[in-house]
C-alpha positions, 0 to 999 in steps of 0.5 A: 874431716873425721872427728877424733873418735872416728880417727881413733877407731880407724887407727885402731883398725890399722893397728889391728891389721898390723897384728892380724897378718903376723898372727895368721901367718904364724899360726899357719906356718908354725906346725909345718916348721915344727914338724920339719925341724923336730920338737927339740930343734924347734924348742932351741929355735924359739929359745934363741929367738927369744934371747935375741928378741928380749935381751937388748931390744929396749924400745927407747924410741918410744919417746919419739911417739910421745914427744912427736905427738906432744910437739906437733900441735905447737909446730915445734919442728926443731924439738921433734927433730932433736927428739928423733936424733937423740933417740936414734943416738941412744938406740944405736949405742944400746943396740951395738953394745947388745950385739957385742955382748951377745957375740962374746957371751954366746958360747957360755950362754948356750953351753953353761946357762941354757945347757942346750944338748951337745947336738945343737950347741954349735948351731945355737951359738952361731945363731945367737951371734948372727941374731945379735947383729939384728939388735941395733937394726931393730932399735933404729927401725923402732925410732922411725916406726914411732915417728909414724905412730906419733903422727897417726900414720898407722896405715903405713905401720900396718903395711910394713908390719904385714910385709915383715911377717910375710917375708919372715914366714915365707922365707922360713918355710922355704928354708926348712923345705930346702933342709936348712936349720936353725942358724939359717932361719936366724940369718934370714931373720937378720936379713928381713930386719935389715930390709924392714928398718930401711923401709921404715926409715924411707916411709917416715921420711916420705910421710913427714919430710920435715921430721929427720935426723939433725945431728947438730940438734941432738943435745937439745932434747937429749936429756928429756929423751934420756930421762923418759927413755931410761925409765922405758929402758928400766921396765923393759930390762926387768921384763926382758930379764924375766923372759930370758930367765924363764926360757933359760930355766925351762930349757936348762932344767927340763930340756929343749923339747919341754921348752917347745911345749912351754913356748908355743902356748906362750906364743899364743897368749902373747899373740892375744897380748899383741892383739890388744896392744895393737888395738889400743896403741892408737890411743897413746898419741891421743892421750898425749894430745889430751893431757890438759883435758881431764874430762876427755882423758877420762872418756878415752880411758873408759873406752879403752878399759871397757874394750880391754876387759870385754875382749879379755873375758871373751878370750879367756872363756874361749881358751878354756872351752876350745883351746884343747881342741884347737891345739889338737887340730892345729898340731896334734893330740899329743901336743895338745895333751902336754900343752893345754894346761900351760896355755891356760896358765899363760892365757891368764897371765897375759890377760892380766897384763892386758888389763893393765894396758890402759893404766900403763898408757896413762903413766907413759902419757903423763911422763910417769914411766917410772911407775911402769918400771916399778910394775915390771920390777915387781913382776921380776922380783916376785916371779923369779923366786917363785919359779925357783921354788915351784918348778921343783914340784910342778915343773914347767907348769910351776914356772908358768904359775909363778909368772901369773902370781907375779902379774896378779900382784900388780893389778891394784896399780890400776886403781892407783893410776886412776886416782893419780891422773884421773882424780878418782878411782872409777868404781861406778864405771867398773861395777857397771861394766863388770855386771854387763860383761858377766851376763855376756860371759854366762851366755858365751859359756853355755854356747861354747860348752854345748858345742865343744862337749858334743862335737868331735875336735875339728876346724868346723867345731872351732869355727862354730863354737867360737863364732856362735859364742862370740856373736852371742857375747857381742849381742848381749854387750850391745843389748845391755848398753856396753856398746853405745850408740855413738860407738856403733855409729862411728864404727859403721861410719869408718866402714862406710856402713853408716854416718859417723858424726863430723866435727 
């Protein structure tokens, strides 16, 4: 049987694959769809998609991943089923309510709040109404996806996520080729979400036949799920309000075309955040299993934090040196000129959020979800007034910088969480990691600067610059001891290239 480290890394790889397929397909089809629809229409599409995706899709089912992981060790099937049932009830109620709110407010939202141009108002209103019906289906599917995550079925989650992306992107390409518009794309999104929710339910039932909805048992765990879920609801409410306000403010004040130049780079930064979330999501069930073992909790926290910081630095330097060339090759030089600076700002913002992921997971595992709600509440309270203030002078870039400032203000929360749940701030750990990563970053900077400053923009330049830089960066981290021998052994063992320790 694989030890805990090997299982954790294997699950992380599955989670990474569930991120990789959607991103690869998204990067592949985005320029095609943008050109077919036009920049303004694509901006409207992204805004509507964002409103649907962030308005009421509160992942209350996250409680399932926590309680399933916590109770499966004791074999308490009834508590697990009660958790699943209570989460399903709550998710369904929230989803149906959200669908009705969007349906009745769609016209006002499009014409008054977003102030979308008259040419797209009718299409956008229809798309918003259609998309709203995907909310209860999304939330229901999340409940059973969290069952799979709580039982370490990350391989199944990876396959389902990849299939979702394949269907969604392939359908979108076919639709725009046939001449359909925004409303048809949103209808296809609803169709795919319905199919994936059903598939997730069937997969969860087949993977864990004993875990199911038991309507009679919902009351047993309704209060704990509601208490835990309410904090999740609250922090997602703050986060969603900020995202919707941001999209609405940019679209209303600068137009849907500017929204495209703003949201496409933001999507790339969110891809990185999604990558890191996927890579570390396997740690969440393990943290719940180690609640009574502080030494192992500290060891796991350090491994996750080290991974977060090292990859974040790699990402930021690579964006700084190569992203303008990437945007020019990916879409065109005009798009790159208008969106590169915004991409840099968004990249910094979501890198800060990535650095908070380990402490975020510690809060959730220890039941302190309210701390995460406070975190996102601070983001919203700091960021929204700044957006109102800075947008007048710095326009869309001012909106992006406002979010950066709001997130940066909460970074000290990392040290508070360490002291609260790990007994002390990990000062020596952070100092050691920072020195080793700084050395690797210097080497990375020299290589990428040399490549990108001396070669014309092109895919070969990007592959050479980012490839050589990343290899050198990883080599320095290994040479300085940041990547340890046991971590190397486990990774090689997972891929069948070495022998991982067995316990």
